[in-house]
N, C-alpha and C positions, 0 to 999 in steps of 0.2 A: 759286217763284211760278208759278201757273197762269194762262195767258192764253188767252182765247177770242176769236176774231175771226170776224166775219160780214161778207162783202162787201156794201158798200152803194153803191159807185160804181166803174165800170170804165172811165171815159173817160180816156185818156192825154193829158196836156198837156205832157209834156217839160219840166218845170221843174227847173232844176239849181242847183247851188251858186252858179254865177256869175250866175244870173238872179234870185236871191232879192232881192226889191225892198225897199222901205222900209216901215216900220211906221207906219200912220196911224190913231190911235185904235182900237187893237186889230184893225186890218185889215191882214193881210199880203197884199201884191200880188206876183204872179209874172209878169213880162212874158216872153212867148215870143218870142225875138229873131228867129228865122228865119221863123216863121209869122205874125208880126205880130198876136199875140193876147195878152191879159192876163187872168189868172185871179186871183180874190181869195178869201180865206178869212177868216172872222171867228174870232178866237181869244179864248177866255174862260177865266177862272180859272187863268191861268198866272202863276207867279212869274217874275221877271226871268231867273233862271238857266234855268228851263224854256223860256222863250221863245227864249233863245239856242240851247239844245240842239235844240229842235224846229225852229227855223229852219235850223240847220246840217244836221240829218239829214233831217227830213221835207220840208224845202224842196227837197231834191235829188230827191225821188221824184215820180212822176206822181200824178195824182189817183187813178189805179187802185190806189195803195198805201193810200189812206184806207180804213179799216175801222172797223166798230163793234167796238172792242176794250175789254176790261176787264183792266186791269193794276193790281194792288193797290199797287204802288210809286208810281204816278203818278196817284193818284185825283184826279178833278176836272180833269184836263188834257184840254181839248176843242178839237178843230178842227171847225168847222162849215163846210159840210155834212159829214156822215159821222160826227160824234161820235166822233172817234178818241181813245180814252184810250191814249196812246202811251207806251211805255217809253223811247223815244229811244235805243235800243241799236244801235250801229253795226253789230255783227256780225249781229244779227237783220235789220236793214234791208238789209244787203248780200245776205244769203241770199234774202230776200223779193224784192228787186229783180232778182236774178239769175234767179230762177225766172220772174218776169214777162217779162223781156227774152228769156230763152232760148227761150220759146215762139214768138217772132217771128224768131229768128235762123235757124231751120231748119238748124242745124248748121254755119252759115257760120263760117269762121275769123275771128279778130280779130288784126289785125297792129298791134302797137304800134310807132310810129316816134318818133324824137326823138334829141336829142344824147346822146352818151355821158354816163353819170352821171345821166340823167333818171329812173331808177327803173323802166325797162321790165321788167327781170327780177323785181325785188321785187314790183311791182304785178301783173305778169303771173301770177305764182304765186298770189297772193291771188285774182285774178280767175278763173283757171282752176279753182281749187278751188271757188269759189262757183258756177260754171256747170256743174261736172262735166265740164270739158274737160281735155284734156292740155295741158301747158305745154312749149313748145319754145323754145330760144334758137338763133337761126340761126347765130350765131358758133360755138356748140358743134357744130352740124351740119357746118359747114365744117371745123373742127378734126378731127372724127371721120372725115370723108371723106379726110383726108390723114394718117391714122394717128396722130392725137392731137397733131400739130404745133400749137403755139399760134399765135394770130393774129399776135402780135408776130413770131414766127419766120417765118411765111409772108410777112409784109411785108418782112422783112429779107432773106430768101433768094430770094424770087420776085417781089417787087414788088407794088404795089397793084393793077395791072391784072389780074394773075393771081388775086389774092384776090377781086376783084369778079366775075370770071368764075365762080369756084366758088360764090360767094355767090348769084349769079343762078340757077345751077342748083339750089342748095338751096331757094331761094324758089319756083322752078317746081314742084319736087316737093312742097313743103309746101302749095302752093296747091291741090293735088289731094286733100288729105286733110281730112276734116271734123272739126269739134269740136276745134279747137286754138287756144290763145292763143300767138301767136308774138312773141317779143321780137326785133326786127330789129336789125341793126348800124346804128350812127349814120349811116353813109354809104350805106346801101342805097337811099336815095331819089334819089341822083344819076343813076341809070340809068333811063331811061323804061321799059325792058322789065320792070324790077322792079315798077313800078306796074301793069303789065298783069297780073302774077301776083297781086299783093296785092289788086287790085280784084275778084278772085274771092271775097274775103271783105270785111271792113269794116276800114278803116284808122283808127287813132286816134293823134293827135299828143299826146304828153306834153310840154307847153310849160313849161320851167323857166327862170327868169332865169339869165343867165350867171354872176352873182355866186354864186348858190347852187350851180351846177354846179362852179364853180372850187373852192369850199370843200370840196365832197364829194370831188373828185378829188385835191386837194392833201392831204387827210387820209389817203388810201390810197396816194398816190404815182402817178407817171405812167409807171412802167416798163412796165405792160401796155397803154399807150395809144400805139401807134406813130405816130399823127399829131399827138401833142403832144410835141414834142421841142425845147424852146428851150434855148439854151446857158447863158443867164444869168438871174439873178433867183431869188427865193425860190419855194417850191413853188406858192403861190397865184398869184403873178404869171405863172409859166410856164404854169400851167393856164389862167388867164384869157386870156392872149394867144393861146394855141393854140385855145381855144374860140371866141374872137372871130373869128379868121381863118376857122375852119370854119363858123361860123354865117353869115357873109356869103355863103358858097357854098351853104348848105343851107336857110336859113330859108324861102325862097320855095318850095322843093320840099316842105318839111314842111307848108306851108299848103294843099297839095293834098289832104291827108288828109280823109276823110269827116267826121271829128269832131275837135275840139280840146279838150283839157283843160288849162286854165291854172292852174298851181299858185299863181301870184300872186293870182288872183281867189279861189281857195279860201281862201288865207290871209287875205285881206281880209274875206271873208264870215265866217270863224270868229274874226275879231279876233285873229289870231296875228301877232306881230311877226317870227317866224322861220319860213320855209318848211320848215325841218327839223322843225318840230313837227307838221306834217301827217302823219297816219298813213296807211300804205298802204291801209287799209280805206276811209278817206274818199276817197282818190284813186280806188280801184276803184269805189266807188259812183258817183262823178262820171263815170267812164268809161262805166258802164252807162246813166246818164242821157243822156249825149251821144249814145250809140249809139241810144237810144230816140228822141231828138230827130231824129237823121238818118233813122231808119226812118219816123217819122211824116211828116216833110216829103217823103219819097220816096213816101209813100202806102202803105207796107207795112202799117202798123198799122191805118189806117182801113179798108182793103179787107178785112182779116180780122175786124175788130170789127163792121163794118157791111156784111155781104155782100149 
């Protein structure tokens, strides 16, 4: 299928999955939460399934993604203004959004923060590929600096304080390198100095409900998770109780991130009953949208688009 696209509108409005509004008589409304603006688009000639798909995918994008496109598979699918005949293809949208956001990042790193099991590594790899960035896992950097010793063994032999010292040094070095997506350790946020390093780039919190995290971790076991070691209970209960304890110490710190991606909101928007059904691509798109939101509200986008 050959698709031709011609730019028709370049104004970025930072509309994301979590901000997709209600449908009122073929009018889709997208409230911009941080900047207190609402943008609306009239949708015509859409089937119910096409509406859901385009709401899930194109609702994530800025108005800058609207194009005069002709795609034979979705004839008659129109978003006005812009007359976007959209394929609603997630991979295409991810690449397109990445190209758009990359031009405003200026090579700044993206630091993904969040609880263990939140998908930082999986999403980080998808995101780095789309942006043309390198992917780095800070835990692996720590392990490599100690001759390949696992995180679990470092905790067991040297203690958490020693591990955090090495972790901070790793983040310091990573903050000096451009064009990287960094998956940080779940506890990296507890040290203020680490925020100083991560603020050299953009921080994004992957916010996943504890129940979903516990199910993920219970499925693979807790042996590699040195901070989740409960003596009794089934794997799920052990994981949940350990995560609950950690979340009470870390959630406030996570909230200091520049952008937040809520998987619960993504699932609700996509009408998914199980967060596990959200694809890494959908999460990566939302990460880019939330970064764009942050940059716009910081003035980075408007200054470049309207010099």
